[in-house]
C-alpha positions in Angstrom: 0.0 0.0 0.0 1.0 3.5 -0.6 1.8 4.7 3.0 2.2 8.3 1.9 -1.6 8.5 1.4 -2.2 6.5 4.6 -0.3 9.2 6.4 -2.2 12.0 4.7 -5.4 10.3 5.7 -4.3 10.0 9.3 -3.0 13.6 9.3 -6.3 14.8 8.0 -8.1 12.9 10.8 -5.6 14.3 13.3 -6.1 17.9 12.3 -9.8 17.8 11.8 -10.8 19.5 15.1 -8.6 22.5 14.4 -9.1 25.7 12.6 -6.8 26.7 9.7 -5.2 29.4 11.9 -4.6 26.9 14.7 -3.0 24.5 12.3 -0.7 27.1 10.8 0.3 28.3 14.3 1.0 24.8 15.7 2.9 23.6 12.6 5.0 26.7 12.8 5.8 26.1 16.4 6.6 22.4 15.6 8.9 23.4 12.8 10.8 25.8 15.1 11.1 23.2 17.8 12.1 20.4 15.4 14.5 22.5 13.2 17.5 20.5 12.2 19.2 18.9 9.2 17.5 15.5 9.7 13.9 16.7 10.1 11.5 14.5 8.2 7.8 15.0 7.7 7.2 12.0 10.0 9.2 13.7 12.8 7.4 16.9 12.1 4.1 15.2 12.8 5.5 13.8 16.0 6.8 17.2 17.1 3.5 18.8 16.2 1.7 16.3 18.4 3.9 17.2 21.3 3.4 20.9 20.6 -0.4 20.4 20.8 -0.1 18.6 24.1 1.9 21.3 25.7 0.4 24.4 24.1 -3.2 23.5 23.6 -4.5 21.2 26.4 -8.0 21.7 25.0 -7.0 19.8 21.9 -5.0 17.2 23.6 -7.8 14.7 24.0 -8.9 15.1 20.4 -5.4 14.7 19.2 -5.0 11.5 21.3 -8.2 10.1 19.9 -7.6 10.9 16.2 -3.9 10.7 15.9 -3.5 7.6 18.1 0.1 6.5 18.6 1.2 6.9 15.0 4.8 7.8 15.9 5.2 5.0 18.4 7.9 2.6 17.4 8.2 -1.2 18.0 10.4 -0.7 21.1 7.3 0.8 22.8 4.9 -1.9 21.8 4.0 -4.9 23.9 6.1 -7.9 22.8 3.0 -9.8 21.8 2.7 -7.5 18.7 6.3 -7.8 17.6 7.1 -11.5 18.3 8.2 -13.1 15.0 8.0 -9.9 13.0 11.0 -9.5 10.7 13.4 -6.6 11.4 12.7 -4.8 8.1 9.0 -4.6 9.1 9.8 -3.2 12.5 12.0 -0.6 10.9 9.8 0.4 8.0 6.2 -0.7 8.6 5.6 -0.7 12.3 3.4 2.4 12.1 1.0 0.9 9.5 1.1 -2.9 10.0 2.4 -3.7 13.5 1.1 -1.0 15.8 -2.4 -2.2 16.8 -3.7 1.3 17.4 -2.8 2.4 13.9 -4.0 -0.8 12.3 -7.4 -0.2 13.8 -7.4 3.3 12.1 -6.2 2.0 8.8 -8.1 -1.3 8.4 -11.1 0.2 6.5 -12.1 -0.1 2.9 -12.2 3.7 2.3 -8.5 3.9 3.3 -7.6 1.1 0.8 -9.6 2.9 -1.9 -7.8 6.2 -1.4 -4.4 4.6 -1.2 -4.9 2.7 -4.5 -6.4 5.8 -6.2 -9.8 4.2 -6.3 -8.6 1.2 -8.2 -9.0 -1.2 -5.2 -12.4 -2.5 -6.2 -11.3 -3.3 -9.7 -8.2 -5.1 -8.4 -10.1 -7.0 -5.8 -12.7 -8.2 -8.3 -9.8 -9.4 -10.5 -8.8 -11.7 -7.6 -12.4 -12.8 -6.7 -13.2 -14.0 -10.2 -10.3 -16.5 -10.1 -11.4 -18.1 -6.8 -13.1 -21.5 -7.3 -16.4 -22.0 -5.4 -15.7 -24.9 -3.0 -12.0 -24.7 -3.6 -8.9 -24.7 -1.4 -7.5 -21.2 -1.3 -4.7 -19.3 0.4 -4.3 -15.6 0.8 -0.7 -14.7 1.5 -0.7 -11.7 3.8 -3.8 -10.1 5.4 -5.0 -7.0 3.6 -6.8 -4.0 5.1 -10.4 -3.6 3.9 -12.9 -6.1 2.7 -10.9 -8.4 0.4 -10.3 -11.1 3.0 -14.0 -11.8 3.9 -15.1 -11.2 0.4 -12.7 -13.8 -0.8 -13.8 -16.3 1.9 -17.4 -15.7 0.8 -16.5 -16.4 -2.8 -14.9 -19.7 -1.8 -18.0 -20.6 0.1 -18.7 -23.0 3.0 -18.0 -26.1 0.8 -14.4 -25.0 0.4 -11.5 -24.0 2.6 -10.0 -20.6 2.9 -6.8 -19.7 4.7 -4.8 -16.6 5.5 -1.2 -16.5 6.6 0.5 -13.4 7.9 3.7 -12.7 9.8 2.4 -10.0 12.1 0.2 -10.8 15.2 -2.1 -7.9 14.9 -2.9 -8.6 11.2 -3.7 -12.2 12.2 -6.0 -10.9 14.8 -7.8 -8.6 12.4 -8.2 -11.5 9.9 -9.7 -13.8 12.5 -12.2 -11.1 13.5 -13.3 -10.6 9.9 -13.6 -14.3 9.3 -15.1 -15.4 12.6 -18.5 -16.0 11.0 -17.0 -18.2 8.3 -16.0 -21.5 9.9 -14.4 -22.8 6.7 -11.7 -20.1 7.1 -8.5 -20.3 9.2 -5.8 -17.8 10.0 -2.3 -18.8 11.0 0.9 -16.9 11.7 3.8 -17.4 9.4 6.6 -15.9 7.2 5.8 -16.4 3.5 9.5 -16.7 2.7 9.4 -20.1 4.5 7.7 -22.9 2.6 6.3 -24.5 5.7 4.4 -21.3 6.4 2.8 -21.3 3.0 2.1 -25.1 2.8 2.5 -26.7 6.3 3.5 -30.3 6.4 0.5 -32.6 5.7 -1.5 -29.8 4.1 -2.9 -30.6 0.6 -1.8 -28.3 -2.2 -4.1 -25.4 -2.9 -6.4 -24.7 -5.9 -5.5 -21.1 -5.8 -2.9 -19.0 -3.9 -2.7 -15.2 -4.2 -1.1 -12.1 -2.7 -2.5 -8.6 -2.9 0.0 -5.7 -2.8 2.6 -7.8 -0.9 5.7 -8.1 -3.1 6.5 -4.4 -3.2 6.7 -4.3 0.6 9.4 -7.1 1.1 13.1 -7.0 0.4 14.2 -8.1 -3.1 15.8 -11.4 -1.9 12.5 -12.3 -0.2 10.6 -11.7 -3.4 12.3 -14.7 -5.0 11.5 -16.9 -2.0 7.9 -15.9 -1.7 7.2 -16.2 -5.4 8.7 -19.7 -5.6 6.9 -20.8 -2.4 3.6 -19.7 -3.8 4.2 -21.5 -7.1 5.1 -24.7 -5.1 2.0 -24.5 -3.0 -0.6 -25.2 -5.7 -1.7 -28.5 -7.2 -1.4 -29.4 -10.9 -3.7 -27.2 -12.8 -3.7 -24.7 -9.9 -3.5 -20.9 -10.1 -1.2 -18.4 -8.4 -2.1 -14.6 -8.6 -0.3 -11.4 -7.6 -1.8 -7.9 -7.6 1.0 -5.4 -7.5 2.4 -2.1 -8.6 3.4 -1.9 -12.2 5.2 0.7 -14.2 6.1 3.1 -15.2 2.6 4.4 -15.7 1.6 5.9 -19.0 2.8 9.4 -19.7 -0.6 10.9 -19.1 -0.9 9.3 -15.6 0.3 11.8 -13.0 1.5 9.0 -10.8 4.4 8.4 -13.2 6.0 11.6 -12.0 5.6 11.5 -8.3 5.4 7.8 -7.3 9.2 7.2 -7.7 9.8 9.9 -5.0 7.2 8.3 -2.7 8.7 4.9 -3.2 12.2 6.1 -2.3 10.8 7.9 0.7 8.3 5.4 2.1 8.5 2.1 0.1 12.2 1.3 -0.3 11.5 -2.1 -2.0 8.7 -1.0 -4.3 10.5 0.6 -7.3 11.8 -2.9 -8.2 8.2 -3.7 -9.3 8.6 -1.0 -12.1 11.9 -2.6 -13.2 11.1 -6.3 -13.2 8.3 -8.7 -14.2 6.9 -10.8 -11.4 7.7 -14.0 -13.3 11.4 -12.9 -13.3 11.4 -13.7 -9.5 10.5 -17.3 -10.2 13.2 -19.9 -10.5 13.5 -21.1 -14.2 12.4 -24.7 -13.3 9.2 -23.5 -11.6 8.5 -20.7 -14.1 8.4 -23.2 -17.0 5.7 -25.2 -15.3 3.2 -22.3 -15.5 1.5 -20.3 -18.2 1.8 -16.6 -17.3 -0.6 -13.8 -18.2 -0.7 -10.1 -17.1 -3.4 -7.4 -17.1 -2.6 -3.8 -16.2 -5.0 -1.4 -14.4 -5.0 2.3 -13.5 -3.1 3.7 -16.4 -0.4 1.0 -16.0 0.2 1.7 -12.3 -1.1 -1.8 -11.2 -0.9 -5.3 -12.6 -2.7 -8.5 -12.1 -0.5 -11.5 -12.9 -1.9 -15.0 -13.1 0.2 -18.1 -13.3 -1.7 -21.2 -14.3 0.0 -24.6 -13.7 0.2 -26.5 -17.0 -0.4 -29.9 -15.4 -3.9 -31.6 -15.2 
């Protein structure tokens, strides 16, 4: 997900109770207090929150409610939320995927719609249409919004639907969304490990998919996750990825500002503009599948489907 727009959404919620003059005054104070060569927008928000707490006690409660603990790092979280979480996630994505307060704020469909420039519904429908009724399906990585329960509903009570995620809070949210669907299960696991994707004794899946996952993991892990997903399906099975794609067409404004956002907030994402998803598959596995790709949103997103050639 594009965390720049998540932060804008959260900032808008945070500043909602204030007048324009109050915002200008508080941001000015925050800038003066945080002045320094290493000031980042994220640190500025943190400083602004402290400024509000000290200068405007009447807004302190509203700030606490709306802003939550966005700037809180993993070292201040209960260990139950960080156990088993990879270091790169703690360093880069704690605020959006690990911190339970922030996850509650972000796990809404309207946030996903905004982050994906209102292409989310199209991309989600592209996944749903490939899910077999009564099939055995795995979603790799929980997603904010409605995709998880919608996919489980598409599989139906005659099938089996599973979600695997490496973060405890994401597993908790997935279980809550799926609690009325007993054919669904959620388990913790790192998708770069084959036993997390397909545990020993588990039958291969009809379909395995990941929605906006690859751009958030280090490049070396992209190879591992893609291969593991390909190994997880039965003969004739399907593997899908919904991801960034690029560069967008010349008339798409995202072509010109997304590289800066990627470098600032999504350090592993620009690789998706440079490489085809099938290039992350080992040659032996790649040759066992038929690969197709559809682009969405002016070439900013892609839906890649790998169909196993066996019967």
